DRENDO-1510 file (C-alpha; in Angstrom, 1 decimal, always signed):
<recs>
REC; n; res; u; v; w
REC; 1; MET; +0.0; +0.0; +0.0 .
REC; 2; HIS; +1.5; +3.3; -1.1 .
REC; 3; PRO; -1.3; +5.9; -0.8 .
REC; 4; LEU; +1.0; +8.9; -1.5 .
REC; 5; TYR; +2.4; +7.3; -4.7 .
REC; 6; ASP; -1.2; +6.3; -5.8 .
REC; 7; LEU; -2.3; +9.9; -5.3 .
REC; 8; ILE; +0.7; +11.2; -7.4 .
REC; 9; ASP; -0.1; +8.6; -10.1 .
REC; 10; GLN; -3.8; +9.7; -10.2 .
REC; 11; LEU; -2.7; +13.3; -10.7 .
REC; 12; GLY; -0.4; +12.2; -13.5 .
REC; 13; ILE; +2.7; +13.7; -12.1 .
REC; 14; VAL; +4.9; +10.6; -11.6 .
REC; 15; HIS; +8.4; +12.1; -12.3 .
REC; 16; PRO; +11.7; +12.3; -10.5 .
REC; 17; ALA; +11.2; +16.0; -9.9 .
REC; 18; THR; +7.9; +15.3; -8.1 .
REC; 19; PHE; +9.6; +12.8; -5.7 .
REC; 20; THR; +12.5; +15.1; -5.2 .
REC; 21; VAL; +10.3; +18.0; -4.2 .
REC; 22; LEU; +8.4; +15.8; -1.8 .
REC; 23; PHE; +11.7; +14.6; -0.3 .
REC; 24; LEU; +12.9; +18.2; +0.2 .
REC; 25; LEU; +9.6; +19.3; +1.8 .
REC; 26; ALA; +9.7; +16.4; +4.3 .
REC; 27; SER; +13.3; +17.3; +5.0 .
REC; 28; TRP; +12.3; +20.9; +5.7 .
REC; 29; LEU; +9.7; +19.6; +8.1 .
REC; 30; MET; +12.4; +17.8; +10.0 .
REC; 31; ILE; +14.6; +20.9; +10.2 .
REC; 32; TRP; +11.7; +23.0; +11.4 .
REC; 33; ARG; +11.0; +20.6; +14.3 .
REC; 34; LEU; +14.7; +20.1; +15.0 .
REC; 35; GLU; +15.0; +23.9; +15.4 .
REC; 36; ALA; +12.0; +23.7; +17.9 .
REC; 37; MET; +13.9; +21.1; +19.9 .
REC; 38; LEU; +16.9; +23.4; +20.0 .
REC; 39; GLN; +14.7; +26.3; +21.2 .
REC; 40; GLN; +13.3; +24.0; +24.0 .
REC; 41; GLY; +16.8; +23.7; +25.4 .
REC; 42; LEU; +18.3; +20.6; +23.9 .
REC; 43; ASP; +22.1; +20.9; +23.7 .
REC; 44; GLY; +23.3; +21.7; +20.2 .
REC; 45; THR; +26.0; +19.0; +20.2 .
REC; 46; ALA; +23.5; +16.4; +21.5 .
REC; 47; LEU; +21.0; +17.5; +18.9 .
REC; 48; GLY; +23.6; +17.2; +16.1 .
REC; 49; THR; +25.1; +13.9; +17.3 .
REC; 50; LEU; +22.1; +11.9; +18.5 .
REC; 51; ILE; +18.9; +13.2; +16.8 .
REC; 52; VAL; +19.8; +14.9; +13.5 .
REC; 53; PRO; +21.8; +11.9; +12.1 .
REC; 54; TYR; +18.7; +9.7; +12.3 .
REC; 55; CYS; +16.6; +12.3; +10.7 .
REC; 56; SER; +19.0; +13.1; +7.8 .
REC; 57; GLY; +20.1; +9.5; +7.6 .
REC; 58; LEU; +16.5; +8.1; +7.5 .
REC; 59; GLY; +16.6; +8.1; +3.7 .
REC; 60; ASN; +19.7; +6.0; +3.7 .
REC; 61; LEU; +18.1; +3.4; +5.9 .
REC; 62; VAL; +15.0; +3.4; +3.7 .
REC; 63; PHE; +17.3; +2.9; +0.7 .
REC; 64; VAL; +18.8; -0.2; +2.3 .
REC; 65; PHE; +15.3; -1.7; +2.6 .
REC; 66; LEU; +14.2; -0.7; -0.9 .
REC; 67; LEU; +17.4; -2.1; -2.6 .
REC; 68; TRP; +17.0; -5.4; -0.7 .
REC; 69; ARG; +13.3; -5.6; -1.5 .
REC; 70; ASP; +13.7; -4.9; -5.2 .
REC; 71; GLN; +16.8; -7.1; -5.4 .
REC; 72; GLY; +19.0; -4.3; -6.7 .
REC; 73; ALA; +22.8; -4.6; -7.2 .
REC; 74; PRO; +24.4; -4.8; -3.7 .
REC; 75; VAL; +27.4; -2.7; -4.7 .
REC; 76; GLU; +25.0; +0.3; -5.0 .
REC; 77; ILE; +24.6; +0.4; -1.2 .
REC; 78; MET; +28.4; +0.7; -0.8 .
REC; 79; VAL; +28.5; +3.4; -3.5 .
REC; 80; ASN; +25.6; +5.2; -1.8 .
REC; 81; SER; +27.3; +5.1; +1.6 .
REC; 82; LEU; +30.7; +6.3; +0.2 .
REC; 83; VAL; +29.1; +9.2; -1.7 .
REC; 84; ASN; +27.1; +10.2; +1.4 .
REC; 85; ASN; +30.0; +10.2; +3.8 .
REC; 86; THR; +32.5; +11.8; +1.5 .
REC; 87; THR; +30.1; +14.6; +0.5 .
REC; 88; ASN; +29.3; +15.3; +4.2 .
REC; 89; LEU; +33.0; +15.5; +5.3 .
REC; 90; THR; +34.3; +17.5; +2.3 .
REC; 91; LEU; +31.8; +19.4; +0.3 .
REC; 92; LEU; +29.1; +20.1; +2.9 .
REC; 93; LEU; +31.6; +21.3; +5.5 .
REC; 94; GLY; +33.9; +23.0; +3.0 .
REC; 95; LEU; +31.3; +25.1; +1.2 .
REC; 96; PRO; +29.6; +26.6; +4.3 .
REC; 97; ALA; +33.0; +27.4; +5.7 .
REC; 98; LEU; +33.9; +29.4; +2.6 .
REC; 99; ILE; +30.8; +31.6; +3.2 .
REC; 100; TRP; +30.5; +31.8; +7.0 .
REC; 101; PRO; +33.1; +31.2; +9.7 .
REC; 102; LEU; +32.8; +27.8; +11.3 .
REC; 103; HIS; +34.1; +28.7; +14.7 .
REC; 104; ILE; +33.8; +25.9; +17.3 .
REC; 105; VAL; +36.2; +27.7; +19.7 .
REC; 106; ALA; +35.9; +31.5; +19.1 .
REC; 107; ASN; +37.7; +32.5; +22.4 .
REC; 108; LYS; +34.9; +35.1; +22.9 .
REC; 109; GLY; +32.3; +35.6; +25.5 .
REC; 110; GLY; +32.4; +34.8; +29.2 .
REC; 111; LYS; +34.0; +31.9; +31.1 .
REC; 112; SER; +30.8; +29.8; +30.8 .
REC; 113; GLN; +30.5; +30.3; +27.1 .
REC; 114; ARG; +34.2; +29.4; +26.5 .
REC; 115; ARG; +33.7; +26.3; +28.6 .
REC; 116; THR; +30.8; +25.2; +26.5 .
REC; 117; GLN; +32.9; +25.8; +23.4 .
REC; 118; GLN; +35.7; +23.6; +24.7 .
REC; 119; LEU; +33.2; +20.8; +25.6 .
REC; 120; SER; +31.7; +21.0; +22.1 .
REC; 121; ARG; +35.2; +20.7; +20.6 .
REC; 122; LEU; +35.9; +17.6; +22.7 .
REC; 123; ALA; +32.6; +16.0; +21.7 .
REC; 124; LEU; +33.3; +16.7; +18.0 .
REC; 125; LEU; +36.8; +15.3; +18.2 .
REC; 126; LEU; +35.3; +12.1; +19.8 .
REC; 127; THR; +32.7; +11.9; +17.0 .
REC; 128; LEU; +35.4; +12.4; +14.3 .
REC; 129; ALA; +37.5; +9.6; +16.0 .
REC; 130; ALA; +34.5; +7.3; +15.7 .
REC; 131; VAL; +34.2; +8.1; +11.9 .
REC; 132; LEU; +37.9; +7.2; +11.5 .
REC; 133; PHE; +37.4; +4.0; +13.5 .
REC; 134; PHE; +34.3; +3.0; +11.5 .
REC; 135; THR; +35.9; +3.7; +8.2 .
REC; 136; GLY; +39.0; +1.8; +9.1 .
REC; 137; LEU; +37.0; -1.1; +10.3 .
REC; 138; THR; +35.1; -1.2; +7.1 .
REC; 139; TRP; +38.3; -1.2; +5.1 .
REC; 140; ALA; +39.8; -4.0; +7.2 .
REC; 141; LEU; +36.7; -6.2; +7.0 .
REC; 142; GLY; +36.5; -5.6; +3.2 .
REC; 143; ARG; +40.0; -6.6; +2.3 .
REC; 144; ASP; +38.7; -9.8; +0.8 .
REC; 145; GLY; +36.7; -7.7; -1.7 .
REC; 146; GLN; +33.3; -7.8; +0.0 .
REC; 147; LEU; +31.4; -7.5; +3.3 .
REC; 148; ASP; +29.6; -10.7; +4.3 .
REC; 149; ARG; +27.1; -11.5; +7.1 .
REC; 150; GLY; +29.8; -11.7; +9.8 .
REC; 151; ASP; +31.2; -8.4; +8.8 .
REC; 152; GLY; +27.7; -6.9; +8.8 .
REC; 153; LEU; +27.1; -8.1; +12.4 .
REC; 154; ALA; +30.4; -6.6; +13.5 .
REC; 155; LEU; +29.6; -3.2; +11.9 .
REC; 156; ILE; +26.1; -3.2; +13.5 .
REC; 157; GLY; +27.6; -4.2; +16.9 .
REC; 158; VAL; +30.1; -1.3; +17.0 .
REC; 159; PHE; +27.4; +1.1; +15.9 .
REC; 160; LEU; +25.0; +0.1; +18.7 .
REC; 161; PHE; +27.8; +0.4; +21.2 .
REC; 162; TRP; +28.5; +3.9; +20.0 .
REC; 163; GLN; +24.9; +4.8; +20.2 .
REC; 164; CYS; +24.6; +3.5; +23.7 .
REC; 165; PHE; +27.5; +5.7; +24.7 .
REC; 166; GLN; +25.8; +8.7; +23.1 .
REC; 167; VAL; +22.5; +8.1; +24.8 .
REC; 168; PHE; +24.0; +7.7; +28.2 .
REC; 169; ASP; +26.1; +10.8; +27.7 .
REC; 170; VAL; +23.0; +12.9; +26.8 .
REC; 171; LEU; +21.0; +11.5; +29.8 .
REC; 172; LYS; +23.9; +12.2; +32.1 .
REC; 173; ASP; +24.1; +15.8; +30.9 .
REC; 174; ASN; +20.3; +16.1; +31.3 .
REC; 175; VAL; +20.6; +14.9; +34.9 .
REC; 176; ARG; +23.5; +17.3; +35.6 .
REC; 177; ARG; +21.5; +20.2; +34.4 .
REC; 178; GLY; +18.3; +19.1; +36.1 .
REC; 179; GLY; +16.3; +19.1; +32.9 .
REC; 180; SER; +13.9; +16.7; +31.2 .
REC; 181; PHE; +12.1; +16.3; +27.9 .
REC; 182; GLY; +8.6; +17.9; +27.9 .
REC; 183; TRP; +5.5; +16.8; +26.0 .
REC; 184; ARG; +6.4; +19.1; +23.1 .
REC; 185; PHE; +9.6; +17.1; +22.5 .
REC; 186; TYR; +7.5; +13.9; +21.8 .
REC; 187; ILE; +5.1; +15.8; +19.5 .
REC; 188; ASP; +8.1; +16.9; +17.5 .
REC; 189; LEU; +9.3; +13.3; +17.3 .
REC; 190; VAL; +5.8; +12.3; +15.9 .
REC; 191; LEU; +6.1; +15.1; +13.3 .
REC; 192; ILE; +9.6; +13.9; +12.4 .
REC; 193; ALA; +8.2; +10.4; +12.0 .
REC; 194; LEU; +5.5; +11.7; +9.7 .
REC; 195; SER; +8.1; +13.4; +7.5 .
REC; 196; GLY; +10.0; +10.1; +7.6 .
REC; 197; TRP; +7.0; +8.4; +6.0 .
REC; 198; VAL; +6.9; +11.0; +3.2 .
REC; 199; ILE; +10.7; +10.4; +2.7 .
REC; 200; TYR; +10.0; +6.7; +2.3 .
REC; 201; GLU; +7.2; +7.2; -0.2 .
REC; 202; SER; +9.2; +9.7; -2.3 .
REC; 203; LEU; +12.4; +7.5; -2.3 .
REC; 204; ASP; +10.4; +4.4; -3.2 .
REC; 205; GLY; +8.9; +6.2; -6.2 .
REC; 206; LEU; +12.3; +7.6; -7.3 .
REC; 207; VAL; +14.1; +4.2; -7.0 .
REC; 208; ALA; +11.4; +2.5; -8.9 .
REC; 209; TYR; +11.7; +5.2; -11.7 .
REC; 210; LEU; +15.5; +4.9; -11.9 .
REC; 211; SER; +15.5; +1.1; -11.8 .
REC; 212; ALA; +13.1; +1.0; -14.8 .
REC; 213; ALA; +15.4; +3.3; -16.9 .
REC; 214; ASP; +17.8; +1.3; -19.0 .
REC; 215; SER; +20.0; +4.1; -20.4 .
REC; 216; GLY; +21.2; +7.6; -19.7 .
REC; 217; PHE; +22.7; +9.1; -16.6 .
REC; 218; PHE; +19.5; +8.9; -14.6 .
REC; 219; SER; +19.3; +5.1; -14.7 .
REC; 220; ALA; +19.9; +2.0; -12.7 .
REC; 221; ALA; +23.6; +2.1; -13.7 .
REC; 222; ASN; +24.1; +5.2; -11.5 .
REC; 223; LEU; +21.6; +4.4; -8.8 .
REC; 224; GLY; +24.1; +4.6; -5.9 .
REC; 225; TRP; +25.5; +8.0; -7.0 .
REC; 226; ILE; +22.1; +9.6; -7.7 .
REC; 227; THR; +20.5; +8.4; -4.5 .
REC; 228; GLY; +23.7; +9.3; -2.6 .
REC; 229; TRP; +23.5; +12.9; -3.8 .
REC; 230; LEU; +19.7; +13.1; -3.2 .
REC; 231; LEU; +20.1; +11.8; +0.4 .
REC; 232; VAL; +22.6; +14.4; +1.3 .
REC; 233; LEU; +20.3; +17.2; +0.4 .
REC; 234; PRO; +18.8; +17.3; +3.9 .
REC; 235; ASN; +22.4; +17.5; +5.2 .
REC; 236; ALA; +23.1; +20.4; +2.9 .
REC; 237; LEU; +20.0; +22.2; +4.1 .
REC; 238; LEU; +21.1; +21.6; +7.7 .
REC; 239; ALA; +24.7; +22.7; +7.0 .
REC; 240; PHE; +23.9; +26.0; +5.3 .
REC; 241; TYR; +21.0; +26.8; +7.6 .
REC; 242; TYR; +22.9; +26.4; +10.8 .
REC; 243; ALA; +26.1; +27.9; +9.3 .
REC; 244; TRP; +24.0; +31.0; +8.6 .
REC; 245; ARG; +22.7; +30.8; +12.2 .
REC; 246; ARG; +26.4; +30.7; +13.4 .
REC; 247; ARG; +25.8; +27.3; +15.0 .
REC; 248; ALA; +29.0; +25.6; +13.9 .
REC; 249; ASP; +28.6; +22.9; +16.6 .
REC; 250; ILE; +25.4; +21.7; +14.9 .
REC; 251; VAL; +26.9; +22.0; +11.4 .
REC; 252; TYR; +29.8; +19.9; +12.3 .
REC; 253; SER; +28.1; +17.3; +14.5 .
REC; 254; SER; +25.2; +16.8; +12.1 .
REC; 255; GLN; +27.5; +16.1; +9.1 .
REC; 256; VAL; +29.9; +13.9; +11.0 .
REC; 257; GLY; +27.1; +12.1; +12.9 .
REC; 258; ASP; +25.2; +11.4; +9.8 .
REC; 259; GLY; +28.2; +9.4; +8.5 .
REC; 260; HIS; +27.7; +6.9; +11.3 .
REC; 261; ILE; +24.3; +6.0; +9.8 .
REC; 262; CYS; +25.8; +4.9; +6.4 .
REC; 263; ILE; +29.1; +3.6; +7.7 .
REC; 264; PRO; +28.7; +1.3; +9.6 .
REC; 265; LEU; +24.9; +0.9; +10.1 .
REC; 266; CYS; +23.5; +0.9; +6.5 .
REC; 267; LEU; +26.4; -1.3; +5.3 .
REC; 268; GLY; +26.1; -3.6; +8.2 .
REC; 269; LEU; +22.3; -4.1; +7.8 .
REC; 270; PHE; +22.6; -4.8; +4.1 .
REC; 271; ALA; +25.6; -7.1; +4.5 .
REC; 272; VAL; +23.6; -9.2; +7.0 .
REC; 273; LEU; +21.0; -9.7; +4.3 .
REC; 274; GLN; +23.5; -10.4; +1.4 .
REC; 275; PRO; +27.2; -9.8; +0.6 .
REC; 276; VAL; +28.2; -6.3; -0.4 .
REC; 277; PRO; +31.0; -6.1; -3.0 .
REC; 278; LEU; +33.4; -3.2; -3.1 .
REC; 279; PRO; +33.4; -0.7; -6.0 .
REC; 280; ASP; +36.6; +0.1; -7.9 .
REC; 281; PHE; +37.0; +3.5; -6.2 .
REC; 282; PHE; +36.7; +2.1; -2.7 .
REC; 283; GLN; +40.4; +2.7; -1.8 .
REC; 284; THR; +40.4; +6.2; -3.1 .
REC; 285; ALA; +37.2; +7.0; -1.1 .
REC; 286; VAL; +38.6; +5.6; +2.1 .
REC; 287; ILE; +41.8; +7.6; +1.7 .
REC; 288; ILE; +39.8; +10.8; +1.1 .
REC; 289; LEU; +37.5; +10.1; +4.1 .
REC; 290; GLY; +40.4; +9.3; +6.4 .
REC; 291; GLY; +42.3; +12.4; +5.2 .
REC; 292; ALA; +39.3; +14.6; +5.7 .
REC; 293; VAL; +38.8; +13.4; +9.3 .
REC; 294; LEU; +42.4; +14.0; +10.1 .
REC; 295; VAL; +42.2; +17.5; +8.6 .
REC; 296; HIS; +39.1; +18.4; +10.6 .
REC; 297; GLY; +40.6; +17.0; +13.8 .
REC; 298; ILE; +43.9; +19.0; +13.4 .
REC; 299; CYS; +42.0; +22.2; +12.6 .
REC; 300; LEU; +39.7; +21.8; +15.7 .
REC; 301; LEU; +42.7; +21.0; +17.9 .
REC; 302; THR; +44.9; +23.9; +16.7 .
REC; 303; VAL; +42.6; +26.8; +15.7 .
REC; 304; GLY; +39.2; +25.7; +16.8 .
REC; 305; ARG; +37.6; +26.3; +13.4 .
REC; 306; LEU; +37.8; +25.4; +9.7 .
REC; 307; PRO; +40.0; +28.0; +7.9 .
REC; 308; ARG; +38.8; +29.0; +4.4 .
REC; 309; PRO; +41.9; +27.7; +2.6 .
REC; 310; ILE; +41.5; +24.3; +4.2 .
REC; 311; ALA; +37.8; +24.4; +3.3 .
REC; 312; ALA; +38.7; +25.1; -0.3 .
REC; 313; GLY; +41.0; +22.1; -0.3 .
REC; 314; LEU; +38.2; +19.9; +1.0 .
REC; 315; VAL; +36.0; +21.0; -2.0 .
REC; 316; VAL; +38.8; +20.2; -4.4 .
REC; 317; ALA; +39.2; +16.7; -2.8 .
REC; 318; TYR; +35.5; +16.1; -3.3 .
REC; 319; ALA; +35.9; +17.0; -7.0 .
REC; 320; TRP; +38.7; +14.5; -7.3 .
REC; 321; PHE; +36.5; +11.8; -5.6 .
REC; 322; VAL; +33.7; +12.4; -8.1 .
REC; 323; TYR; +36.2; +12.3; -11.0 .
REC; 324; THR; +37.8; +9.1; -9.8 .
REC; 325; GLY; +34.6; +7.3; -9.0 .
REC; 326; LEU; +32.3; +8.4; -11.8 .
REC; 327; ILE; +34.3; +9.7; -14.7 .
REC; 328; ALA; +37.8; +8.1; -14.8 .
</recs>
């Protein structure tokens, strides 16, 4: 049963543009309610690390199910994950930093504000370390050319351990501050779930359209790349919106945390269902991902921000990634 798709079909507007618009509208609904959560007092780093990744990464989880249900090429889930994570850590952090300063530690304000900035930096460094660990583990498990069921279980296991750590850290901070989640928080979660349903319907229609196309760029041959770019659009909206709001902590933590949904969770889930082969550009993607993590970590440790020349270098690295994986 796909009531939304049936309605679109009855209106005669079944087209990739229709599904893309619906996907973006649902993503904006998520951002609107996430902003409400922030206004209700939820810590920015906790929001970006624990809640935003599941919202922006929901499409990737839906893609895992759709690809498995429709018996698509397993390699596309790896391509999708690599495109998602590389775009997050290079293009979607580099471009906003070229326009607005991404200061995590600005050395301004009172003692309390500086302490909050230092804590945000430590939290982001830990999250970056997790990305480096997850990417390295995926590389190690895939040295035989694919990820099998055992590899998938290992990836899911380390992801669940990381999430338990994040949940307890947020709850501990909540107890320390003497706060709690009010009823509006749970209403916002319901609205986010509603937007998730629209995301599922729109992605289902788009994947079906692309899978049925036999030729051209917008076809099943480039399913992983196209869906990877589509699924980072919510991340792009988050990055530019919160960069404009001068909330570099959310910009960083949302992009870095979203990577955990693809690598290791999405890869792990699909590998449990069936083996996932590695694409030809896997090694290049891993090197760029690892290099981007190290660059961000060094910048946060030394200057507490992402300098514009480094941001430009990340954008160039992303262009090289696209050339290597899609053109060369």
